[in-house]
N, CA, C and O atoms as a printed pandas DataFrame, in Angstrom:
     atom_number atom_name residue_name chain_id  residue_number  x_coord  y_coord  z_coord
0              1         N          MET        A               1  188.337  -27.968   92.138
1              2        CA          MET        A               1  187.234  -28.449   92.788
2              3         C          MET        A               1  187.307  -29.595   92.171
3              4         O          MET        A               1  187.864  -29.928   91.125
4              5         N          THR        A               2  186.332  -30.478   93.363
5              6        CA          THR        A               2  186.290  -32.086   93.085
6              7         C          THR        A               2  185.125  -32.406   91.844
7              8         O          THR        A               2  184.038  -31.847   91.700
8              9         N          LYS        A               3  185.571  -33.208   91.227
9             10        CA          LYS        A               3  185.323  -33.667   89.616
10            11         C          LYS        A               3  184.134  -34.475   89.575
11            12         O          LYS        A               3  184.377  -35.252   90.498
12            13         N          ILE        A               4  183.126  -34.776   89.169
13            14        CA          ILE        A               4  181.879  -35.565   89.063
14            15         C          ILE        A               4  181.868  -35.759   87.558
15            16         O          ILE        A               4  181.992  -34.885   86.700
16            17         N          LEU        A               5  181.634  -37.525   87.334
17            18        CA          LEU        A               5  181.598  -37.644   85.846
18            19         C          LEU        A               5  179.745  -38.218   86.214
19            20         O          LEU        A               5  179.309  -38.844   87.181
20            21         N          ILE        A               6  178.917  -37.586   84.788
21            22        CA          ILE        A               6  177.596  -37.364   85.382
22            23         C          ILE        A               6  177.563  -38.513   83.977
23            24         O          ILE        A               6  178.189  -38.175   82.972
24            25         N          ALA        A               7  176.730  -39.997   83.981
25            26        CA          ALA        A               7  176.635  -40.470   82.846
26            27         C          ALA        A               7  174.860  -40.792   82.859
27            28         O          ALA        A               7  174.250  -41.636   83.514
28            29         N          GLU        A               8  174.413  -39.922   82.019
29            30        CA          GLU        A               8  172.712  -39.628   81.715
30            31         C          GLU        A               8  172.619  -39.698   80.633
31            32         O          GLU        A               8  173.511  -39.221   79.932
32            33         N          ASP        A               9  171.067  -40.564   79.837
33            34        CA          ASP        A               9  171.273  -40.167   78.707
34            35         C          ASP        A               9  169.842  -39.117   78.452
35            36         O          ASP        A               9  169.535  -38.457   77.459
36            37         N          GLU        A              10  169.315  -39.238   79.450
37            38        CA          GLU        A              10  168.028  -38.223   79.091
38            39         C          GLU        A              10  168.727  -36.282   79.306
39            40         O          GLU        A              10  168.570  -35.298   80.029
40            41         N          ARG        A              11  169.050  -36.471   78.816
41            42        CA          ARG        A              11  168.967  -34.472   78.601
42            43         C          ARG        A              11  168.484  -34.038   79.798
43            44         O          ARG        A              11  169.166  -33.908   80.814
44            45         N          ASP        A              12  167.802  -33.905   79.738
45            46        CA          ASP        A              12  166.830  -32.467   80.828
46            47         C          ASP        A              12  167.383  -33.438   82.484
47            48         O          ASP        A              12  167.810  -32.702   83.374
48            49         N          ILE        A              13  167.349  -34.881   82.772
49            50        CA          ILE        A              13  167.822  -35.214   84.002
50            51         C          ILE        A              13  169.182  -34.832   83.914
51            52         O          ILE        A              13  169.534  -34.365   84.997
52            53         N          ARG        A              14  170.392  -34.836   82.803
53            54        CA          ARG        A              14  171.632  -35.083   82.706
54            55         C          ARG        A              14  171.931  -33.169   83.030
55            56         O          ARG        A              14  172.831  -32.724   83.743
56            57         N          GLU        A              15  171.039  -32.461   82.380
57            58        CA          GLU        A              15  171.392  -30.828   82.895
58            59         C          GLU        A              15  170.887  -30.499   84.566
59            60         O          GLU        A              15  171.392  -29.760   85.411
60            61         N          LEU        A              16  169.905  -31.222   84.606
61            62        CA          LEU        A              16  169.556  -30.777   86.041
62            63         C          LEU        A              16  170.481  -31.437   86.951
63            64         O          LEU        A              16  171.188  -30.730   87.669
64            65         N          VAL        A              17  170.544  -32.409   86.996
65            66        CA          VAL        A              17  172.030  -33.395   88.161
66            67         C          VAL        A              17  173.604  -31.861   88.094
67            68         O          VAL        A              17  174.109  -31.146   88.959
68            69         N          SER        A              18  173.793  -32.006   86.777
69            70        CA          SER        A              18  175.126  -31.019   86.590
70            71         C          SER        A              18  174.856  -29.737   86.826
71            72         O          SER        A              18  175.551  -29.196   87.686
72            73         N          PHE        A              19  173.789  -28.914   86.141
73            74        CA          PHE        A              19  173.581  -27.906   87.253
74            75         C          PHE        A              19  173.353  -27.712   89.094
75            76         O          PHE        A              19  173.812  -26.917   89.915
76            77         N          SER        A              20  172.793  -28.407   89.143
77            78        CA          SER        A              20  172.700  -28.966   90.902
78            79         C          SER        A              20  174.048  -29.353   91.579
79            80         O          SER        A              20  174.136  -29.460   92.803
80            81         N          LEU        A              21  174.817  -29.505   90.955
81            82        CA          LEU        A              21  176.124  -30.413   91.129
82            83         C          LEU        A              21  177.055  -29.324   90.888
83            84         O          LEU        A              21  178.039  -29.537   91.596
84            85         N          GLN        A              22  177.223  -28.110   90.127
85            86        CA          GLN        A              22  177.949  -27.393   89.709
86            87         C          GLN        A              22  177.550  -26.010   90.667
87            88         O          GLN        A              22  178.335  -25.103   90.943
88            89         N          PHE        A              23  175.964  -26.120   91.137
89            90        CA          PHE        A              23  175.889  -25.195   91.847
90            91         C          PHE        A              23  175.907  -25.782   93.453
91            92         O          PHE        A              23  175.474  -25.007   94.306
92            93         N          GLY        A              24  176.347  -27.000   93.854
93            94        CA          GLY        A              24  176.887  -27.306   95.003
94            95         C          GLY        A              24  178.429  -27.325   95.329
95            96         O          GLY        A              24  179.012  -27.449   96.406
96            97         N          GLY        A              25  179.032  -27.114   93.669
97            98        CA          GLY        A              25  180.179  -26.787   94.044
98            99         C          GLY        A              25  181.203  -27.636   93.520
99           100         O          GLY        A              25  182.418  -27.516   93.679
100          101         N          PHE        A              26  180.626  -28.442   92.926
101          102        CA          PHE        A              26  181.459  -29.426   92.113
102          103         C          PHE        A              26  182.044  -28.839   90.810
103          104         O          PHE        A              26  182.126  -27.625   90.624
104          105         N          THR        A              27  182.484  -29.854   89.839
105          106        CA          THR        A              27  183.371  -29.743   88.028
106          107         C          THR        A              27  182.104  -30.883   87.987
107          108         O          THR        A              27  181.517  -31.625   88.774
108          109         N          VAL        A              28  182.078  -30.562   86.687
109          110        CA          VAL        A              28  180.938  -32.077   86.167
110          111         C          VAL        A              28  181.784  -32.205   84.765
111          112         O          VAL        A              28  182.180  -31.237   84.116
112          113         N          VAL        A              29  181.961  -33.415   84.465
113          114        CA          VAL        A              29  181.978  -33.704   83.276
114          115         C          VAL        A              29  180.497  -34.785   83.160
115          116         O          VAL        A              29  179.854  -35.322   84.062
116          117         N          GLN        A              30  180.288  -34.817   81.477
117          118        CA          GLN        A              30  178.945  -35.662   81.117
118          119         C          GLN        A              30  179.440  -36.899   80.140
119          120         O          GLN        A              30  180.456  -36.938   79.447
120          121         N          ALA        A              31  178.614  -37.698   80.267
121          122        CA          ALA        A              31  178.852  -38.545   79.068
122          123         C          ALA        A              31  177.373  -39.070   78.579
123          124         O          ALA        A              31  176.718  -39.242   79.607
124          125         N          THR        A              32  176.839  -39.290   77.796
125          126        CA          THR        A              32  175.058  -39.950   77.220
126          127         C          THR        A              32  175.134  -41.235   77.304
127          128         O          THR        A              32  173.973  -41.599   77.122
128          129         N          ASN        A              33  175.835  -42.241   77.482
129          130        CA          ASN        A              33  175.741  -43.575   77.457
130          131         C          ASN        A              33  176.661  -44.161   78.308
131          132         O          ASN        A              33  177.557  -43.662   78.989
132          133         N          GLY        A              34  176.290  -45.305   78.157
133          134        CA          GLY        A              34  177.906  -46.437   79.186
134          135         C          GLY        A              34  178.874  -46.215   78.969
135          136         O          GLY        A              34  179.740  -45.941   79.800
136          137         N          ALA        A              35  179.083  -46.302   77.052
137          138        CA          ALA        A              35  180.069  -46.360   76.289
138          139         C          ALA        A              35  181.314  -45.310   76.635
139          140         O          ALA        A              35  182.501  -45.480   76.914
140          141         N          GLU        A              36  180.477  -44.166   76.483
141          142        CA          GLU        A              36  180.868  -43.074   76.648
142          143         C          GLU        A              36  181.456  -42.917   78.338
143          144         O          GLU        A              36  182.650  -42.621   78.377
144          145         N          ALA        A              37  180.927  -43.041   79.411
145          146        CA          ALA        A              37  181.206  -43.091   80.427
146          147         C          ALA        A              37  182.268  -44.081   80.863
147          148         O          ALA        A              37  182.817  -43.617   81.862
148          149         N          VAL        A              38  182.711  -45.092   80.572
149          150        CA          VAL        A              38  183.867  -45.718   80.522
150          151         C          VAL        A              38  184.783  -44.858   79.810
151          152         O          VAL        A              38  185.638  -44.596   80.655
152          153         N          GLU        A              39  185.109  -44.235   78.675
153          154        CA          GLU        A              39  185.793  -43.419   78.275
154          155         C          GLU        A              39  186.482  -42.238   78.647
155          156         O          GLU        A              39  187.649  -41.887   78.476
156          157         N          GLN        A              40  185.005  -41.423   79.474
157          158        CA          GLN        A              40  185.638  -40.765   79.946
158          159         C          GLN        A              40  185.802  -40.704   81.210
159          160         O          GLN        A              40  186.048  -39.537   81.515
160          161         N          ALA        A              41  185.790  -41.260   81.937
161          162        CA          ALA        A              41  186.093  -41.436   83.172
162          163         C          ALA        A              41  187.467  -42.031   83.078
163          164         O          ALA        A              41  188.087  -42.105   84.139
164          165         N          GLN        A              42  188.081  -42.494   81.923
165          166        CA          GLN        A              42  189.805  -42.843   81.640
166          167         C          GLN        A              42  190.618  -42.135   81.632
167          168         O          GLN        A              42  191.737  -42.256   82.131
168          169         N          LYS        A              43  189.808  -40.579   80.590
169          170        CA          LYS        A              43  190.405  -39.781   80.456
170          171         C          LYS        A              43  190.463  -38.514   81.719
171          172         O          LYS        A              43  191.503  -37.877   81.883
172          173         N          GLU        A              44  188.899  -38.185   82.785
173          174        CA          GLU        A              44  189.239  -37.483   83.414
174          175         C          GLU        A              44  188.997  -37.489   84.443
175          176         O          GLU        A              44  188.658  -36.591   85.214
176          177         N          LEU        A              45  189.268  -39.337   84.653
177          178        CA          LEU        A              45  189.813  -39.473   86.504
178          179         C          LEU        A              45  188.757  -39.031   87.156
179          180         O          LEU        A              45  189.251  -38.486   88.143
180          181         N          PRO        A              46  187.546  -38.918   87.226
181          182        CA          PRO        A              46  186.966  -38.046   88.120
182          183         C          PRO        A              46  186.649  -38.487   89.841
183          184         O          PRO        A              46  186.472  -39.662   90.162
184          185         N          ALA        A              47  186.620  -37.481   90.725
185          186        CA          ALA        A              47  186.358  -38.518   91.545
186          187         C          ALA        A              47  185.518  -39.345   92.614
187          188         O          ALA        A              47  185.694  -40.045   93.612
188          189         N          LEU        A              48  184.148  -38.675   91.531
189          190        CA          LEU        A              48  182.888  -40.121   91.637
190          191         C          LEU        A              48  182.246  -39.970   90.188
191          192         O          LEU        A              48  182.193  -38.920   89.547
192          193         N          ILE        A              49  181.755  -41.252   89.780
193          194        CA          ILE        A              49  180.851  -41.053   88.909
194          195         C          ILE        A              49  179.592  -41.650   89.176
195          196         O          ILE        A              49  179.377  -42.763   89.655
196          197         N          LEU        A              50  178.226  -40.179   88.558
197          198        CA          LEU        A              50  177.290  -40.715   88.793
198          199         C          LEU        A              50  176.525  -41.361   88.046
199          200         O          LEU        A              50  176.414  -40.552   87.125
200          201         N          MET        A              51  175.911  -42.228   87.761
201          202        CA          MET        A              51  175.492  -43.091   86.426
202          203         C          MET        A              51  173.605  -43.308   86.577
203          204         O          MET        A              51  172.987  -43.419   87.636
204          205         N          ASP        A              52  173.153  -43.314   85.479
205          206        CA          ASP        A              52  172.034  -43.982   85.239
206          207         C          ASP        A              52  172.244  -45.298   85.140
207          208         O          ASP        A              52  173.397  -45.686   84.950
208          209         N          VAL        A              53  171.106  -46.293   85.255
209          210        CA          VAL        A              53  171.198  -47.403   84.863
210          211         C          VAL        A              53  170.873  -48.042   83.641
211          212         O          VAL        A              53  171.567  -48.850   83.023
212          213         N          ARG        A              54  169.550  -47.524   83.301
213          214        CA          ARG        A              54  169.156  -47.696   81.911
214          215         C          ARG        A              54  170.002  -46.476   80.662
215          216         O          ARG        A              54  169.669  -45.293   80.588
216          217         N          MET        A              55  171.101  -47.113   79.798
217          218        CA          MET        A              55  171.576  -46.195   79.079
218          219         C          MET        A              55  171.797  -46.734   77.618
219          220         O          MET        A              55  171.947  -47.952   77.533
220          221         N          PRO        A              56  171.841  -45.924   76.335
221          222        CA          PRO        A              56  172.280  -46.655   74.994
222          223         C          PRO        A              56  173.694  -47.261   74.927
223          224         O          PRO        A              56  174.604  -46.980   75.707
224          225         N          LYS        A              57  173.747  -47.885   74.185
225          226        CA          LYS        A              57  175.117  -48.696   73.909
226          227         C          LYS        A              57  175.910  -49.394   75.015
227          228         O          LYS        A              57  176.979  -49.979   74.847
228          229         N          MET        A              58  175.364  -49.280   75.966
229          230        CA          MET        A              58  176.128  -50.100   77.595
230          231         C          MET        A              58  175.254  -49.236   78.538
231          232         O          MET        A              58  175.156  -48.010   78.592
232          233         N          THR        A              59  174.496  -50.435   79.444
233          234        CA          THR        A              59  173.953  -50.062   81.166
234          235         C          THR        A              59  174.762  -49.558   81.437
235          236         O          THR        A              59  175.916  -49.672   81.023
236          237         N          GLY        A              60  174.232  -48.714   82.386
237          238        CA          GLY        A              60  175.528  -48.704   83.982
238          239         C          GLY        A              60  176.102  -49.450   84.552
239          240         O          GLY        A              60  177.295  -49.492   84.852
240          241         N          TYR        A              61  174.811  -50.490   84.862
241          242        CA          TYR        A              61  175.412  -52.217   85.283
242          243         C          TYR        A              61  176.539  -52.254   84.470
243          244         O          TYR        A              61  177.631  -52.085   85.011
244          245         N          GLU        A              62  176.465  -52.484   83.010
245          246        CA          GLU        A              62  177.773  -53.157   82.124
246          247         C          GLU        A              62  179.002  -52.328   82.395
247          248         O          GLU        A              62  180.097  -52.828   82.653
248          249         N          ALA        A              63  178.689  -50.646   82.301
249          250        CA          ALA        A              63  179.870  -49.867   82.074
250          251         C          ALA        A              63  180.455  -49.369   83.909
251          252         O          ALA        A              63  181.474  -48.785   84.277
252          253         N          CYS        A              64  179.389  -49.871   84.616
253          254        CA          CYS        A              64  180.256  -50.116   86.126
254          255         C          CYS        A              64  181.123  -51.236   86.449
255          256         O          CYS        A              64  182.213  -51.168   87.017
256          257         N          ARG        A              65  180.338  -52.602   85.895
257          258        CA          ARG        A              65  181.036  -53.732   85.560
258          259         C          ARG        A              65  182.687  -53.284   84.620
259          260         O          ARG        A              65  183.700  -53.548   85.267
260          261         N          GLN        A              66  182.827  -52.892   83.737
261          262        CA          GLN        A              66  183.896  -52.411   82.835
262          263         C          GLN        A              66  184.749  -51.909   83.763
263          264         O          GLN        A              66  185.748  -52.416   84.274
264          265         N          MET        A              67  184.323  -51.032   83.894
265          266        CA          MET        A              67  185.463  -49.781   84.914
266          267         C          MET        A              67  186.165  -50.497   86.031
267          268         O          MET        A              67  187.354  -50.293   86.274
268          269         N          LYS        A              68  185.527  -51.215   86.609
269          270        CA          LYS        A              68  185.919  -52.398   88.206
270          271         C          LYS        A              68  187.255  -52.802   87.456
271          272         O          LYS        A              68  188.360  -52.846   87.997
272          273         N          THR        A              69  186.942  -53.138   85.901
273          274        CA          THR        A              69  188.443  -54.196   85.514
274          275         C          THR        A              69  189.473  -53.119   84.931
275          276         O          THR        A              69  190.193  -53.504   84.010
276          277         N          ILE        A              70  189.572  -52.128   85.275
277          278        CA          ILE        A              70  190.121  -50.995   84.315
278          279         C          ILE        A              70  191.069  -50.607   85.847
279          280         O          ILE        A              70  190.420  -50.334   86.857
280          281         N          GLU        A              71  192.387  -50.613   85.895
281          282        CA          GLU        A              71  193.127  -49.882   86.870
282          283         C          GLU        A              71  193.229  -48.822   87.229
283          284         O          GLU        A              71  193.535  -48.591   88.399
284          285         N          ALA        A              72  192.933  -47.528   86.044
285          286        CA          ALA        A              72  193.164  -46.204   86.294
286          287         C          ALA        A              72  191.742  -45.724   87.132
287          288         O          ALA        A              72  191.525  -44.592   87.564
288          289         N          VAL        A              73  190.825  -46.935   87.233
289          290        CA          VAL        A              73  189.183  -45.812   87.628
290          291         C          VAL        A              73  189.146  -47.026   88.406
291          292         O          VAL        A              73  188.294  -46.657   89.214
292          293         N          ARG        A              74  189.430  -48.182   88.761
293          294        CA          ARG        A              74  188.581  -49.223   89.220
294          295         C          ARG        A              74  188.312  -48.768   90.928
295          296         O          ARG        A              74  187.345  -49.144   91.590
296          297         N          ASP        A              75  189.190  -48.065   91.317
297          298        CA          ASP        A              75  188.762  -47.720   92.811
298          299         C          ASP        A              75  187.930  -45.880   92.557
299          300         O          ASP        A              75  187.738  -45.206   93.568
300          301         N          ILE        A              76  187.513  -45.276   91.073
301          302        CA          ILE        A              76  186.790  -44.585   91.819
302          303         C          ILE        A              76  185.120  -44.912   91.858
303          304         O          ILE        A              76  184.764  -45.780   91.061
304          305         N          PRO        A              77  184.043  -44.292   92.722
305          306        CA          PRO        A              77  183.255  -44.503   93.681
306          307         C          PRO        A              77  181.944  -44.360   92.522
307          308         O          PRO        A              77  181.730  -43.258   92.017
308          309         N          VAL        A              78  181.285  -45.294   92.235
309          310        CA          VAL        A              78  179.883  -45.320   91.513
310          311         C          VAL        A              78  178.960  -44.831   92.028
311          312         O          VAL        A              78  178.861  -45.080   93.230
312          313         N          VAL        A              79  177.925  -43.973   91.428
313          314        CA          VAL        A              79  176.348  -44.007   92.631
314          315         C          VAL        A              79  175.544  -44.487   90.879
315          316         O          VAL        A              79  175.780  -44.091   89.737
316          317         N          PHE        A              80  174.996  -45.047   91.193
317          318        CA          PHE        A              80  173.801  -45.350   90.445
318          319         C          PHE        A              80  172.364  -44.391   90.584
319          320         O          PHE        A              80  171.581  -44.285   91.529
320          321         N          LEU        A              81  172.370  -43.878   89.505
321          322        CA          LEU        A              81  170.704  -42.867   89.965
322          323         C          LEU        A              81  169.706  -43.335   89.140
323          324         O          LEU        A              81  169.848  -43.386   87.918
324          325         N          SER        A              82  168.227  -43.845   89.992
325          326        CA          SER        A              82  167.522  -44.653   88.856
326          327         C          SER        A              82  166.386  -44.453   89.289
327          328         O          SER        A              82  165.943  -44.048   90.364
328          329         N          ALA        A              83  165.908  -44.807   88.254
329          330        CA          ALA        A              83  164.319  -44.954   88.424
330          331         C          ALA        A              83  163.563  -46.347   89.027
331          332         O          ALA        A              83  162.431  -46.638   89.413
332          333         N          LYS        A              84  164.822  -47.009   88.883
333          334        CA          LYS        A              84  164.326  -48.592   89.131
334          335         C          LYS        A              84  164.441  -48.942   89.961
335          336         O          LYS        A              84  165.547  -49.463   90.106
336          337         N          GLY        A              85  163.614  -48.985   91.048
337          338        CA          GLY        A              85  163.629  -48.677   92.687
338          339         C          GLY        A              85  163.602  -50.758   93.495
339          340         O          GLY        A              85  163.802  -51.304   94.580
340          341         N          GLN        A              86  163.274  -51.105   92.261
341          342        CA          GLN        A              86  163.217  -52.884   93.175
342          343         C          GLN        A              86  164.173  -53.395   93.609
343          344         O          GLN        A              86  165.213  -53.509   92.960
344          345         N          GLU        A              87  164.049  -53.725   94.557
345          346        CA          GLU        A              87  165.384  -54.621   95.485
346          347         C          GLU        A              87  166.207  -55.646   94.650
347          348         O          GLU        A              87  167.273  -55.958   95.181
348          349         N          SER        A              88  165.989  -56.118   93.693
349          350        CA          SER        A              88  166.545  -57.198   93.033
350          351         C          SER        A              88  167.681  -55.936   91.649
351          352         O          SER        A              88  168.778  -56.274   91.204
352          353         N          GLU        A              89  167.056  -54.767   91.344
353          354        CA          GLU        A              89  167.899  -53.119   90.811
354          355         C          GLU        A              89  169.078  -53.234   91.596
355          356         O          GLU        A              89  170.229  -53.583   91.332
356          357         N          ILE        A              90  168.372  -52.769   92.860
357          358        CA          ILE        A              90  169.365  -52.229   93.671
358          359         C          ILE        A              90  170.565  -53.079   93.810
359          360         O          ILE        A              90  171.674  -52.750   93.389
360          361         N          GLN        A              91  170.239  -54.431   94.551
361          362        CA          GLN        A              91  171.326  -55.588   94.645
362          363         C          GLN        A              91  172.333  -55.207   93.187
363          364         O          GLN        A              91  173.396  -54.586   93.214
364          365         N          THR        A              92  171.848  -55.609   92.318
365          366        CA          THR        A              92  172.507  -55.964   90.885
366          367         C          THR        A              92  173.522  -54.742   90.885
367          368         O          THR        A              92  174.640  -54.996   90.438
368          369         N          GLY        A              93  173.284  -53.482   91.318
369          370        CA          GLY        A              93  173.988  -52.013   91.527
370          371         C          GLY        A              93  175.301  -52.290   92.262
371          372         O          GLY        A              93  176.420  -52.110   91.780
372          373         N          LEU        A              94  175.018  -52.768   93.536
373          374        CA          LEU        A              94  176.260  -52.925   94.200
374          375         C          LEU        A              94  176.764  -54.003   94.504
375          376         O          LEU        A              94  177.678  -54.187   95.307
376          377         N          GLU        A              95  175.871  -55.222   93.520
377          378        CA          GLU        A              95  177.441  -56.595   93.353
378          379         C          GLU        A              95  178.143  -56.111   92.052
379          380         O          GLU        A              95  179.230  -56.631   91.798
380          381         N          VAL        A              96  177.578  -55.039   91.074
381          382        CA          VAL        A              96  178.677  -54.323   90.211
382          383         C          VAL        A              96  179.661  -53.615   90.707
383          384         O          VAL        A              96  180.462  -52.922   90.080
384          385         N          GLY        A              97  179.603  -53.772   91.706
385          386        CA          GLY        A              97  180.262  -52.435   92.452
386          387         C          GLY        A              97  180.133  -51.113   93.134
387          388         O          GLY        A              97  180.889  -50.396   93.788
388          389         N          ALA        A              98  178.620  -51.048   92.649
389          390        CA          ALA        A              98  178.455  -49.309   92.902
390          391         C          ALA        A              98  178.602  -48.785   94.812
391          392         O          ALA        A              98  178.395  -49.759   95.536
392          393         N          GLU        A              99  178.798  -47.950   95.310
393          394        CA          GLU        A              99  179.158  -47.821   96.423
394          395         C          GLU        A              99  177.916  -47.301   96.645
395          396         O          GLU        A              99  177.576  -47.546   97.802
396          397         N          GLU        A             100  177.144  -46.726   96.074
397          398        CA          GLU        A             100  175.436  -46.218   96.505
398          399         C          GLU        A             100  174.492  -46.448   95.337
399          400         O          GLU        A             100  174.920  -46.690   94.209
400          401         N          TYR        A             101  172.962  -46.352   95.684
401          402        CA          TYR        A             101  172.306  -46.323   95.149
402          403         C          TYR        A             101  171.268  -45.720   95.001
403          404         O          TYR        A             101  170.273  -46.369   95.324
404          405         N          ILE        A             102  171.027  -44.341   94.496
405          406        CA          ILE        A             102  169.874  -42.765   94.480
406          407         C          ILE        A             102  168.656  -43.087   93.548
407          408         O          ILE        A             102  168.560  -43.759   92.521
408          409         N          LEU        A             103  168.065  -42.607   94.036
409          410        CA          LEU        A             103  166.839  -43.093   93.284
410          411         C          LEU        A             103  166.325  -42.305   93.002
411          412         O          LEU        A             103  166.517  -41.315   93.708
412          413         N          LYS        A             104  165.219  -42.117   91.693
413          414        CA          LYS        A             104  164.669  -41.042   90.960
414          415         C          LYS        A             104  163.177  -41.109   91.398
415          416         O          LYS        A             104  162.539  -42.161   91.439
416          417         N          PRO        A             105  162.503  -39.433   91.841
417          418        CA          PRO        A             105  163.340  -38.542   91.323
418          419         C          PRO        A             105  163.828  -38.050   92.820
419          420         O          PRO        A             105  163.578  -38.651   93.865
420          421         N          PHE        A             106  164.365  -37.175   92.731
421          422        CA          PHE        A             106  165.072  -36.607   94.146
422          423         C          PHE        A             106  165.730  -34.824   94.032
423          424         O          PHE        A             106  166.270  -34.104   93.191
424          425         N          ALA        A             107  165.307  -34.755   95.328
425          426        CA          ALA        A             107  165.942  -32.897   95.540
426          427         C          ALA        A             107  166.889  -32.740   94.936
427          428         O          ALA        A             107  167.730  -33.626   95.091
428          429         N          PRO        A             108  167.210  -31.727   94.084
429          430        CA          PRO        A             108  168.715  -31.431   94.061
430          431         C          PRO        A             108  169.495  -31.066   94.905
431          432         O          PRO        A             108  170.717  -31.183   94.813
432          433         N          ASP        A             109  168.857  -30.548   95.888
433          434        CA          ASP        A             109  169.728  -30.495   96.942
434          435         C          ASP        A             109  170.613  -31.798   98.115
435          436         O          ASP        A             109  171.658  -32.129   98.675
436          437         N          GLU        A             110  169.084  -32.118   97.846
437          438        CA          GLU        A             110  169.222  -33.745   98.560
438          439         C          GLU        A             110  170.851  -34.382   97.722
439          440         O          GLU        A             110  171.925  -34.611   98.277
440          441         N          LEU        A             111  170.563  -34.497   96.551
441          442        CA          LEU        A             111  171.657  -34.984   95.617
442          443         C          LEU        A             111  172.780  -34.945   95.854
443          444         O          LEU        A             111  173.616  -35.848   95.862
444          445         N          VAL        A             112  172.938  -33.026   96.233
445          446        CA          VAL        A             112  174.378  -32.912   96.197
446          447         C          VAL        A             112  175.095  -33.518   97.955
447          448         O          VAL        A             112  176.233  -33.819   98.315
448          449         N          LYS        A             113  173.871  -33.479   98.607
449          450        CA          LYS        A             113  174.298  -33.967   99.790
450          451         C          LYS        A             113  174.738  -35.369  100.037
451          452         O          LYS        A             113  175.659  -35.763  100.754
452          453         N          GLN        A             114  173.775  -36.147   99.195
453          454        CA          GLN        A             114  174.167  -37.604   98.767
454          455         C          GLN        A             114  175.528  -37.941   98.526
455          456         O          GLN        A             114  176.308  -38.503   99.295
456          457         N          VAL        A             115  175.723  -37.529   97.363
457          458        CA          VAL        A             115  176.948  -37.190   96.590
458          459         C          VAL        A             115  178.257  -36.663   97.535
459          460         O          VAL        A             115  179.043  -37.596   97.694
460          461         N          GLN        A             116  178.640  -35.578   98.117
461          462        CA          GLN        A             116  179.156  -35.252   98.999
462          463         C          GLN        A             116  179.354  -36.735  100.545
463          464         O          GLN        A             116  180.410  -37.121  101.045
464          465         N          ALA        A             117  178.290  -37.080  100.795
465          466        CA          ALA        A             117  178.177  -38.315  101.981
466          467         C          ALA        A             117  179.145  -39.067  101.336
467          468         O          ALA        A             117  180.283  -38.958  101.793
468          469         N          VAL        A             118  178.955  -39.913  100.245
469          470        CA          VAL        A             118  180.071  -40.840   99.567
470          471         C          VAL        A             118  181.566  -40.438   99.322
471          472         O          VAL        A             118  182.645  -41.000   99.509
472          473         N          LEU        A             119  181.102  -39.015   98.738
473          474        CA          LEU        A             119  183.223  -38.581   99.071
474          475         C          LEU        A             119  183.520  -38.679  100.079
475          476         O          LEU        A             119  184.533  -39.378  100.117
476          477         N          ASP        A             120  183.171  -38.321  101.178
477          478        CA          ASP        A             120  183.457  -38.155  102.722
478          479         C          ASP        A             120  183.770  -39.588  103.488
479          480         O          ASP        A             120  184.530  -39.892  104.407
480          481         N          ARG        A             121  182.706  -40.419  102.574
481          482        CA          ARG        A             121  182.829  -42.051  103.053
482          483         C          ARG        A             121  183.975  -42.744  102.799
483          484         O          ARG        A             121  184.660  -43.543  103.438
484          485         N          VAL        A             122  184.046  -41.978  101.117
485          486        CA          VAL        A             122  185.040  -42.966  100.388
486          487         C          VAL        A             122  186.526  -42.144  101.189
487          488         O          VAL        A             122  187.271  -43.074  101.500
488          489         N          ALA        A             123  186.890  -41.389  101.423
489          490        CA          ALA        A             123  187.754  -40.372  101.770
490          491         C          ALA        A             123  188.035  -41.113  103.313
491          492         O          ALA        A             123  189.179  -41.481  103.581
492          493         N          LYS        A             124  187.191  -41.258  104.058
493          494        CA          LYS        A             124  187.637  -41.883  105.324
494          495         C          LYS        A             124  188.038  -43.174  104.979
495          496         O          LYS        A             124  189.218  -43.380  105.263
496          497         N          ARG        A             125  187.361  -44.266  104.378
497          498        CA          ARG        A             125  187.822  -45.138  104.091
498          499         C          ARG        A             125  189.372  -45.292  103.837
499          500         O          ARG        A             125  190.203  -45.991  104.416
500          501         N          ARG        A             126  189.516  -44.206  102.539
501          502        CA          ARG        A             126  191.392  -44.556  102.032
502          503         C          ARG        A             126  192.032  -43.894  103.350
503          504         O          ARG        A             126  193.085  -44.489  103.581
504          505         N          GLN        A             127  191.866  -43.195  104.012
505          506        CA          GLN        A             127  192.625  -42.723  104.956
506          507         C          GLN        A             127  192.717  -43.970  105.938
507          508         O          GLN        A             127  193.661  -44.122  106.713
508          509         N          ALA        A             128  191.929  -44.616  105.859
509          510        CA          ALA        A             128  192.101  -45.754  107.657
510          511         C          ALA        A             128  192.758  -46.626  106.730
511          512         O          ALA        A             128  193.976  -46.515  106.871
512          513         N          ALA        A             129  192.396  -47.579  105.699
513          514        CA          ALA        A             129  193.668  -48.004  104.859
514          515         C          ALA        A             129  194.980  -48.048  105.062
515          516         O          ALA        A             129  195.730  -48.445  104.171
């Protein structure tokens, strides 16, 4: 099964996302902050990282920036999941290397579809390269 790393500091949201993705057929690994996400990404090598923007210890932006400098994880797609929907926030997310930016609140089934769409898009790009 495809492994997804979820980095989210709010337990209820993390559990909802985890349950939704598991129900959608994915294996899920969890992190509670940005620093833990960087560690888990290197240890688990997931197919995709779904990350909140506002987290303790290290923001999602900082974690993404750091991951993009690490050879083993730099090509893993990062998707931000955030309530911060301002254009400047989305732009910052894309500038630090995110593949996609999904806004909260979200419908669990739509989240699964969006994650699968990102995985499919990345796979097609890699095949074409």
